[in-house]
C-alpha positions in Angstrom: 12.9 8.9 12.4 11.5 7.1 8.9 8.0 6.8 7.8 5.5 3.7 7.2 6.6 3.6 3.7 10.3 3.8 4.5 10.0 0.9 7.0 7.8 -0.8 4.7 10.4 -1.3 2.3 13.5 -1.7 4.6 11.6 -5.0 5.7 11.4 -6.0 2.6 15.5 -4.9 1.8 16.1 -7.2 5.0 14.0 -10.1 3.7 15.5 -9.6 0.0 19.0 -9.7 1.1 19.0 -12.2 3.5 16.6 -14.5 0.8 20.1 -14.1 -1.7 22.4 -15.4 0.9 23.7 -18.7 0.9 25.9 -19.1 3.7 24.8 -21.0 6.7 26.6 -18.0 8.5 23.9 -15.3 8.1 24.7 -11.5 7.5 25.7 -9.3 10.1 23.6 -6.4 11.5 26.7 -4.3 9.7 26.4 -5.9 6.3 22.6 -5.4 6.0 22.9 -2.1 6.9 25.6 -1.4 4.3 23.1 -3.5 1.9 20.3 -1.2 2.9 22.1 2.2 2.3 23.4 0.9 -0.9 20.0 0.4 -1.9 18.9 3.9 -0.9 17.4 3.5 2.1 17.9 6.5 4.6 19.0 4.1 7.8 20.9 4.4 10.4 22.0 1.2 13.1 19.1 2.3 15.7 16.7 2.2 12.6 18.0 -1.5 11.9 17.5 -2.4 15.2 14.4 -1.6 15.5 13.4 -3.7 12.3 15.6 -6.4 12.9 13.7 -6.6 15.8 10.0 -6.9 14.6 10.7 -9.0 11.8 11.9 -11.2 14.4 8.9 -10.9 16.5 6.8 -11.7 13.3 9.5 -14.9 12.9 10.3 -14.1 9.2 13.8 -13.9 10.3 15.8 -15.6 13.3 19.2 -14.9 15.3 21.8 -17.4 14.5 24.2 -18.5 17.9 27.3 -18.0 17.5 30.1 -19.0 20.0 32.7 -16.4 18.9 31.7 -12.7 19.5 28.4 -13.4 20.1 27.9 -9.5 20.8 27.8 -9.3 16.9 25.0 -10.2 15.9 24.0 -12.1 12.2 20.7 -12.9 10.6 19.2 -15.4 8.1 15.3 -15.5 7.5 13.1 -18.5 8.1 11.0 -20.4 6.4 7.9 -18.1 7.5 9.9 -15.2 6.0 11.0 -17.1 2.6 7.0 -18.1 2.0 6.5 -14.1 2.7 8.8 -13.1 0.7 7.6 -15.2 -2.0 4.3 -14.0 -1.8 5.4 -10.2 -2.4 
């Protein structure tokens, strides 16, 4: 379980990585998890899944619809997410 402070940092890190992404394909959950671990975050796949769902519920990120392997979720930042991140 992560603390509220860690949770906030995970959310901001996810937004930062998605904001920096320049592809049309978004970033996979697995790659986001690796980025977070490289950032020194102590999170696991379930922690990330919960935070991705939270950010999506807030309309800060969106899941990209995939035709091939839709079970491997890819995410992108939304305009609302960019605006929020720019204000941080």
